[in-house]
C-alpha positions as CSV (number, residue, x, y, z in Angstrom):
1,M,61.4,-25.9,16.1
2,V,61.3,-25.5,11.6
3,L,64.8,-23.1,11.9
4,S,66.4,-26.2,14.3
5,R,66.3,-28.6,11.1
6,L,67.1,-25.0,9.0
7,K,70.9,-25.0,9.0
8,P,72.1,-21.9,8.3
9,Q,74.4,-21.6,4.9
10,S,76.4,-19.4,6.3
11,E,77.9,-21.7,8.3
12,K,78.8,-23.3,5.2
13,K,81.9,-22.6,3.4
14,L,81.1,-20.7,0.6
15,T,82.9,-21.4,-2.8
16,K,82.2,-18.6,-4.9
17,Q,85.2,-17.3,-6.2
18,I,85.2,-13.7,-7.9
19,C,85.9,-13.0,-12.0
20,K,89.2,-10.6,-11.8
21,V,88.2,-9.9,-15.4
22,V,84.4,-8.6,-13.8
23,L,85.7,-7.3,-11.0
24,D,88.9,-5.2,-13.1
25,H,85.7,-3.6,-15.3
26,F,83.7,-2.5,-12.5
27,E,87.0,-0.6,-10.9
28,K,87.2,1.4,-13.5
29,Q,84.0,2.2,-13.9
30,Y,82.5,2.3,-10.6
31,I,85.2,4.6,-9.2
32,K,84.6,7.4,-11.7
33,E,80.6,7.2,-11.4
34,L,80.0,6.5,-7.7
35,G,83.4,8.1,-6.0
36,E,84.1,7.4,-2.6
37,S,80.6,5.0,-2.4
38,W,82.2,2.5,-4.7
39,I,84.6,1.6,-2.1
40,A,81.7,0.3,0.8
41,V,80.1,-1.7,-2.3
42,R,82.7,-3.6,-3.8
43,D,83.7,-4.9,-0.3
44,I,79.7,-6.2,0.0
45,L,79.9,-7.2,-3.7
46,T,83.1,-8.8,-3.5
47,S,82.1,-10.8,-0.1
48,P,79.7,-13.4,-0.3
49,T,79.6,-14.1,3.3
50,C,78.0,-10.4,3.8
51,W,75.0,-11.1,1.0
52,Q,72.1,-11.3,2.9
53,Y,68.7,-12.5,1.5
54,A,65.5,-12.0,3.5
55,V,62.5,-14.4,4.2
56,L,59.3,-13.2,2.4
57,L,56.3,-14.8,4.4
58,N,53.8,-16.1,1.7
59,R,50.5,-15.3,2.5
60,F,48.7,-17.9,0.6
61,N,50.1,-20.8,2.9
62,Y,51.0,-18.7,6.1
63,P,54.1,-20.7,7.5
64,F,53.1,-19.3,11.2
65,Q,55.6,-21.5,13.4
66,L,58.6,-20.1,10.7
67,E,57.6,-16.5,12.0
68,K,57.8,-17.2,15.7
69,D,61.6,-19.1,14.7
70,L,62.1,-16.2,13.3
71,Q,61.3,-13.7,16.0
72,V,63.3,-16.0,18.4
73,K,66.5,-15.9,15.9
74,R,65.8,-12.2,16.5
75,Y,65.0,-11.5,12.4
76,H,63.3,-8.5,12.1
77,T,60.7,-6.9,9.7
78,L,61.8,-5.0,6.4
79,F,61.4,-1.1,5.1
80,Q,58.1,-1.1,7.8
81,G,57.9,2.7,9.1
82,Y,60.4,3.6,6.0
83,F,57.6,3.6,3.4
84,P,54.7,5.8,3.4
85,Y,52.4,3.0,1.9
86,Y,53.6,-0.2,3.1
87,P,50.7,-3.0,3.0
88,K,49.9,-5.3,6.4
89,S,50.3,-8.1,4.1
90,L,53.5,-7.9,3.0
91,M,55.6,-9.7,5.6
92,C,59.3,-9.9,4.8
93,Y,61.8,-10.7,7.8
94,V,65.5,-10.5,7.4
95,S,68.6,-11.7,9.9
96,R,70.5,-8.6,11.9
97,I,73.8,-10.5,11.1
98,P,74.5,-12.3,8.3
99,E,72.7,-15.4,8.1
100,R,70.9,-17.7,5.1
101,I,68.5,-20.3,5.5
102,P,67.8,-22.8,3.3
103,S,64.6,-21.9,0.6
104,D,61.9,-24.2,0.8
105,K,61.2,-27.7,-0.8
106,Y,58.5,-28.1,-3.7
107,Q,56.0,-30.9,-2.3
108,I,53.5,-32.2,-4.5
109,G,49.6,-30.4,-4.0
110,K,51.3,-28.1,-1.7
111,I,52.2,-24.6,-2.0
112,K,55.2,-23.2,-0.6
113,G,55.8,-21.2,2.7
114,Y,57.9,-19.0,1.9
115,Y,60.6,-17.5,-0.5
116,L,64.2,-15.7,-0.7
117,L,65.0,-13.3,-2.0
118,N,67.7,-10.0,-1.7
119,A,65.7,-7.9,0.1
120,A,66.5,-4.4,-2.1
121,S,64.2,-6.4,-4.8
122,L,61.6,-5.6,-2.9
123,L,62.1,-1.5,-3.1
124,P,60.5,-1.4,-6.6
125,V,57.7,-3.5,-5.6
126,L,56.9,-0.8,-2.8
127,A,57.2,1.7,-5.0
128,L,54.0,1.0,-7.4
129,E,52.1,0.7,-4.3
130,L,49.4,-1.6,-5.9
131,Q,45.7,-1.5,-4.6
132,N,43.3,-4.2,-5.2
133,G,41.4,-4.8,-8.3
134,E,44.4,-2.9,-10.7
135,R,45.2,-4.0,-13.9
136,V,49.2,-5.0,-13.3
137,L,52.1,-5.7,-15.9
138,D,55.5,-7.4,-14.8
139,M,57.2,-7.0,-18.1
140,C,60.2,-8.8,-17.4
141,A,59.5,-11.1,-14.7
142,A,61.4,-14.0,-14.3
143,P,62.6,-15.8,-12.4
144,G,59.1,-14.5,-10.7
145,G,60.4,-13.0,-7.1
146,K,58.9,-9.7,-7.6
147,S,55.9,-11.1,-9.1
148,I,55.5,-13.3,-5.8
149,A,55.6,-9.9,-3.5
150,L,53.4,-7.9,-5.9
151,L,51.0,-10.5,-4.7
152,Q,51.6,-10.7,-1.4
153,C,50.4,-6.7,-1.7
154,A,47.2,-6.3,-2.9
155,Y,44.9,-8.6,-5.2
156,P,44.9,-7.4,-8.2
157,G,42.2,-7.2,-11.2
158,Y,44.4,-8.5,-13.5
159,F,48.2,-9.8,-13.4
160,H,50.1,-10.0,-16.5
161,C,53.6,-11.8,-16.0
162,N,55.8,-11.5,-19.1
163,E,59.1,-12.9,-19.5
164,Y,60.6,-13.2,-23.5
165,D,63.0,-15.6,-23.3
166,N,61.5,-19.4,-23.1
167,L,64.0,-21.0,-20.7
168,R,63.2,-18.4,-18.1
169,S,59.8,-18.1,-18.7
170,R,59.2,-21.7,-17.5
171,W,61.5,-21.1,-14.3
172,L,58.5,-17.8,-13.9
173,K,55.3,-20.4,-14.5
174,R,57.1,-23.2,-12.1
175,T,57.7,-20.1,-9.1
176,L,54.0,-18.8,-9.4
177,E,52.8,-22.4,-9.2
178,S,54.8,-23.3,-6.6
179,F,53.9,-20.1,-4.4
180,I,49.8,-19.2,-5.9
181,P,47.3,-21.2,-4.9
182,Q,44.9,-22.4,-7.6
183,P,42.2,-19.7,-7.8
184,M,44.3,-17.1,-8.2
185,T,45.5,-17.9,-11.5
186,N,42.3,-16.8,-12.8
187,I,43.6,-13.2,-12.7
188,I,46.9,-14.0,-14.2
189,K,48.5,-14.7,-17.5
190,V,51.7,-15.4,-18.0
191,T,52.8,-14.5,-22.0
192,E,56.5,-14.6,-23.6
193,L,56.1,-11.2,-25.8
194,D,58.8,-9.0,-26.8
195,G,58.4,-7.2,-24.4
196,R,59.4,-4.0,-27.0
197,Q,55.9,-4.5,-28.4
198,I,53.9,-5.2,-25.7
199,G,53.1,-1.0,-25.8
200,H,51.4,-1.6,-29.4
201,I,49.5,-5.2,-28.2
202,H,47.8,-3.5,-25.2
203,P,48.1,0.8,-25.5
204,E,46.7,2.3,-22.3
205,M,45.9,-0.8,-20.4
206,F,47.3,-1.2,-17.5
207,D,47.3,0.7,-13.9
208,K,50.6,-0.4,-12.6
209,I,53.8,-1.2,-14.8
210,L,57.3,-2.8,-13.6
211,V,60.2,-3.0,-15.8
212,D,62.7,-4.8,-14.1
213,A,65.1,-4.4,-17.4
214,P,67.6,-7.1,-18.3
215,C,70.5,-5.8,-17.3
216,S,73.9,-6.2,-16.5
217,N,73.4,-7.7,-13.1
218,D,76.6,-6.1,-11.2
219,R,76.5,-9.5,-8.0
220,S,75.8,-12.3,-10.8
221,W,78.4,-11.0,-12.8
222,L,80.5,-11.1,-10.2
223,I,81.1,-14.4,-9.7
224,S,81.0,-15.6,-13.6
225,S,83.1,-19.1,-13.4
226,D,84.4,-18.7,-16.8
227,T,85.9,-15.8,-17.9
228,Q,85.3,-16.0,-21.6
229,I,81.8,-15.6,-20.3
230,A,82.5,-12.6,-18.3
231,S,84.6,-11.3,-21.6
232,Y,81.8,-11.7,-23.6
233,R,79.3,-10.2,-21.1
234,L,81.1,-7.2,-21.0
235,N,81.8,-6.7,-24.6
236,Q,77.6,-7.0,-24.6
237,R,77.0,-4.5,-21.8
238,K,76.7,-1.6,-24.1
239,K,73.9,-2.7,-26.2
240,L,71.7,-2.8,-23.0
241,P,70.5,0.3,-22.8
242,I,69.2,0.3,-26.2
243,I,66.9,-2.6,-25.1
244,Q,66.0,-1.1,-22.0
245,I,64.9,2.1,-23.2
246,K,62.8,0.5,-25.9
247,L,60.9,-1.4,-23.0
248,L,60.6,1.5,-21.4
249,R,59.0,3.2,-24.2
250,S,57.1,0.3,-24.5
251,A,55.8,-0.3,-20.8
252,I,55.0,3.7,-21.3
253,K,52.4,3.1,-24.6
254,A,50.6,0.5,-22.2
255,L,50.2,2.8,-19.3
256,R,46.9,3.8,-19.1
257,P,46.3,7.7,-18.2
258,G,46.7,8.1,-15.0
259,G,49.0,5.0,-13.7
260,S,52.2,4.8,-12.7
261,L,55.5,3.2,-13.5
262,V,58.4,2.2,-12.2
263,Y,61.8,1.2,-13.5
264,S,64.8,-0.9,-12.0
265,T,67.8,-2.9,-12.7
266,C,70.0,-5.0,-10.7
267,T,73.2,-2.9,-11.7
268,L,74.2,0.2,-10.8
269,S,75.8,1.4,-14.1
270,K,74.3,4.9,-14.7
271,A,74.1,3.9,-18.5
272,E,71.5,1.3,-17.8
273,N,69.3,3.5,-14.8
274,S,70.1,7.2,-15.0
275,D,70.6,8.0,-17.9
276,I,67.6,5.7,-19.0
277,S,65.0,7.1,-17.0
278,V,65.8,10.8,-16.9
279,P,65.8,11.4,-20.5
280,T,63.1,9.5,-20.9
281,A,60.9,11.3,-18.2
282,A,62.6,14.8,-19.2
283,N,60.7,13.8,-22.6
284,L,57.7,13.2,-21.1
285,Y,57.6,15.9,-19.3
286,F,58.4,19.1,-22.1
287,A,55.5,16.6,-23.7
288,G,53.1,17.6,-21.2
289,V,52.6,13.8,-20.2
290,F,54.4,13.5,-16.6
291,R,54.2,13.9,-13.2
292,G,56.3,13.2,-10.6
293,E,59.2,13.8,-7.9
294,P,62.2,12.4,-6.2
295,S,60.8,9.8,-3.9
296,R,60.7,10.4,0.0
297,Y,60.5,7.7,2.1
298,S,60.0,8.5,6.3
299,G,61.3,12.2,5.6
300,K,64.6,11.2,3.7
301,T,65.5,11.9,0.1
302,Q,67.1,9.3,-2.0
303,N,71.1,9.5,-2.0
304,R,72.2,11.2,-5.6
305,T,74.9,8.4,-5.6
306,L,73.3,5.5,-5.1
307,K,69.5,6.1,-6.6
308,I,66.7,4.5,-5.6
309,T,64.5,4.5,-9.0
310,N,61.8,6.9,-9.1
311,Y,58.0,6.1,-9.7
312,H,56.4,8.5,-11.7
313,D,52.7,9.0,-12.7
314,Y,51.8,9.7,-16.3
315,T,48.1,11.0,-17.3
């Protein structure tokens, strides 16, 4: 069995430590914004053994034996049945108990068979409802997990993966090269453009746009080992919404009439989520170019406190 040599990392001693400076900051902010919901969220964020990674199978080098082994270990497919749109080609498994397997190792001349990612990362990918032949922009694409997931959903006619930061852009390129076969690279373009300018450079060009904006990544910040870096990040946090709203406005300009845009972050911060998306959508609504409604999945509406970002059509 493949998994017999993939020792779960949950069996190893986890040495991650929670940064008290960041946790204290989050305590003050999120108890106000989230109320009692913050208590449950905090318990997960501060318990590394509870962190769960999903196993996204790569359809371009499908790991059939691994899939069988996952099923034997009672892994189950993720989100199927909960979304009105769920591509059959997207196969992602998660364990019923906290468990992790090592990432797939790179081998020269062979693309990887699976990708490990936070299960919640698939939500904005699914919300985009990508279809074959569409022109797609992943505006802030590094490290590449959502780009890989999008390519599991459909075959876009053109896929523009952008990452402004040079080091992260190189990381993005390595990820794509590790998971995507050479023939597919003909439809993929990787750039290092300033996302705030893409709307001016490519107006009304894309059918679907994902803005997975740079944010105060709660979990990553919580395990900062350097308190000085953590303090610096917290001081710079107030600048992020300014960047995020410029990215969102740029993306709207790059979206063709009738296209769809998804804005997402990896933070619970109200200032970086609803304070960005709601006013922007409201302005578009009053301008007569917005059309959309709160997301509903399998008869359920979004939680009013912990929101899954709506997806919208712009006409």
